[in-house]
C-alpha angles and dihedrals in degrees: 000000000000090000092050092051091052091047092051092052091050092051092047095057093040095063115011097086147332104311094090126088100197118203120227111284125225110260107245100200116088092192122049114254117234116278119256090230090052090251133098131231112263124225108283095025114136114238129193101220127212114279105179105027107135090023108057097016138007116291095212118084097223094046092046094049091048092051095049093044088051094053092049094045092049090056089061126207112330111198116217128208092207148352117319109235104165139014130205108208137170124243110203125117109306095243087063107033102017095096091052092047090047091065095056096043089051087068091064098037109139094005125128129226132174097215134013118203111205116193123191137139135190105124114088120263145110128260123349122327115197118199106247104192135104103246141020114214132208130158087269094061142268128322116201117234116233095240093179091062092042091053091053093048093050089062090069115096093230095050129080141138116263106178095198092060091059100038093076101020104131096167089077099030092060090059097055100072089051089053092047092053099038103043126076119233128349125326136179124231137221113193119199126186109204123173130183091285087073094051109105093034094069094115093057093043093048092049092052092045092051090052092049091049096048113140095022132108098237138194119191125205121195110194120211145135122211132226116008121218108337121132117278099262094044090050089055091053095047095045093050090054092044097053090044087066090056088068090070091065084213114127093200093054092045092053092046091052091052091053092046092053093050090050092049100045105019105091097034099047106020094251111171095182141346094216119014095194096064097148095038092054094043092051093043092052094049094043091050090056090049086055092054101264115148107165140053136199121199104220110180139355124188141132140229093270091058088063099034108020099184093100120037096158096079118025143157123228128224133194137175132198140169123222114202148165105255116222139165117257110281096017120127115236122244090253088053091048092054090049093050092049089051089050092050093048094048093045093053093044095049093046096046095045101034105016089235130130109220123213120232131197124186126203095202114095093222090061095048093067122102106247132164117239146180120212116204125194121202127189119193089337096310128108112261100172142337126187132158146149145239095207134032140170094198129090115260097261093052091043089056090049092050096051094040088060091046091050089053098042112017110040099118092209092068141039113255115276114263125219094248089058096058097091089055096048120101119196127218124184126201116194111201129219116224108285121240132195113253117229090216142350088261089078093065112106112195112231093017106058131056113211131220114188117194136179103238091211103047101022090231111147150140141207144218122201116235095256094058094076092049094047092048095042093237126158121219096275094050090045091057095040095050091048092052095048103032103034107023100034090232131128108283090240095050090109089059099043098050094252091116132045117218120224122186134204140164128227141213106216129195135153151171117290 
C-alpha cells in the first residue's frame, strides 16, 4: 500500500500540470502509422517525434484513439452559432484534463481546416520558436507541417527555430491526437512555442500570423491550464474568475486578470499562476479576432481533483473555450465570403482571357451547399452585368463561378467584358434564401425583400434584388410595377390583377472593396 501511495503521488505531479519536464519517450510503434495528410515522410524528411506518449496519453494507437473518441463523445453534441476559429484547451495528462479538452474538440468534430496553428509554451526560451520540420508524429500517425507558413514566420525578427524548445514541449503535443481524431480529412500544422517573453507583443504576432496564413481555412489552438496548486475550493474560485476574463476577448485584460489573481491568492494558498499559458492564450485570442472571430463560449471548467479526487489539497485547474465568428443560420462566414469573391474573380479572369471555365471545389461545409446566387459586376460605379439563378444543381462555389462568367459574358444588356476592363470591375455577390410565395403584396418589405414576379400560366417572370428599390427610391407599388414591366415583360399592374404571382426572398450581400 505504501508503494502504491508513492506511485500515485509521482504520477499526479508528472501529468496534472506544468511542473513536469518530461524526457523524450521511447516510440512504441515498430511500423510507422499512416500520415494524416495521406502521404508518408520521405527519406531525409525531418520529423518531430513523440515526447510524452505513454506519460501524458496512451502510447498505443488503438488505445489512444479510443480514449480521445470517448472524451469527445462524452461531451455530447455542442451546437455552434457560427464558425469555430480558435480553441482554448488544457494540456495535462489525459486522465486529468481529457474530459475538459473533449468539450472543445467536440465543437470541431467532423470539420475541415487547411492549417491548424497550435500555440503552447513551457520550455525555456525567448521570443517565438516555430517548429521547422517536415512532420509531427503521434501514435495516430504523421501530420505534415505547413512549411510555407513556417518560412514566412521565420522572416520575423522575433521568430526563430529553437529545437530544444520543441523536443519536450507537451503543451502542444497533447493537442495533436485530439486534432487527428476530431478533424475531417488532412490538415497541416504550425507549432509555436511562446513563453511569457512574448506576452505583450500578441497584437504584432497575431497580425504577422494572419498575414502568413492568408488564403487558408485556419483553426487556432491556444494551450493552457489554469490555477496551479491551490486547494480544491480555492481552485474553483480562481478558475471561475480567470475564464470570466476570456469573455472579454481582450488579451490585455486577460493578462491583467491573471496577474491580479496571483497577487490575491498566491501567498495565502501557494498559487503559482492562474493561467500558465499566458502568451499562448493572448496570441490565440488576438489571432482569432484577426481571422474574423467575434464571440466566445466557455465550455467546461474543472480541476485535477474532479478527475482523481484522492488529493484535494493541491490541484491544477483546467478550462476550455471556443472562439468563433457568430453568424445567423444560413449566412456564409467572412472567410467563406472572401473565398467566393476570389472564385468569382478567378472565374471571370480565366474565362475572359482564356475562354475557359475553371472548376472549383471547397473544403468548407458551408460552401458545399446548393444555394442560389446573383453575381453583379460594377465598373466605375455603373452596372456592367448581373446574372443569377433561382435553382442550381452545383455546389455554392461552382454556382458563383458559373454566374460570374455569365454576368461578364452573357448579360444581353451589355457587351461582354473585355480583358482590359478587368482591373476596373468590382464584384458583388448576393446569396439568396429559399424563395416563398407571398399571400399578398402587403408582405413585401422594401429594402429587405427581393421580389420575383411570375406568370403562373406561362412561367414567364423577372426579379429585382432587395437593394434595387432602395437605390431607385421606389415604394412597394413602384417596386412591383417596375419589376413586372421591365424584368418580366408583363403588364405593370399584373401583380394587382392576379396575372402574376409574387415570390419573396432575402439576400446576404458582400463584395470587393
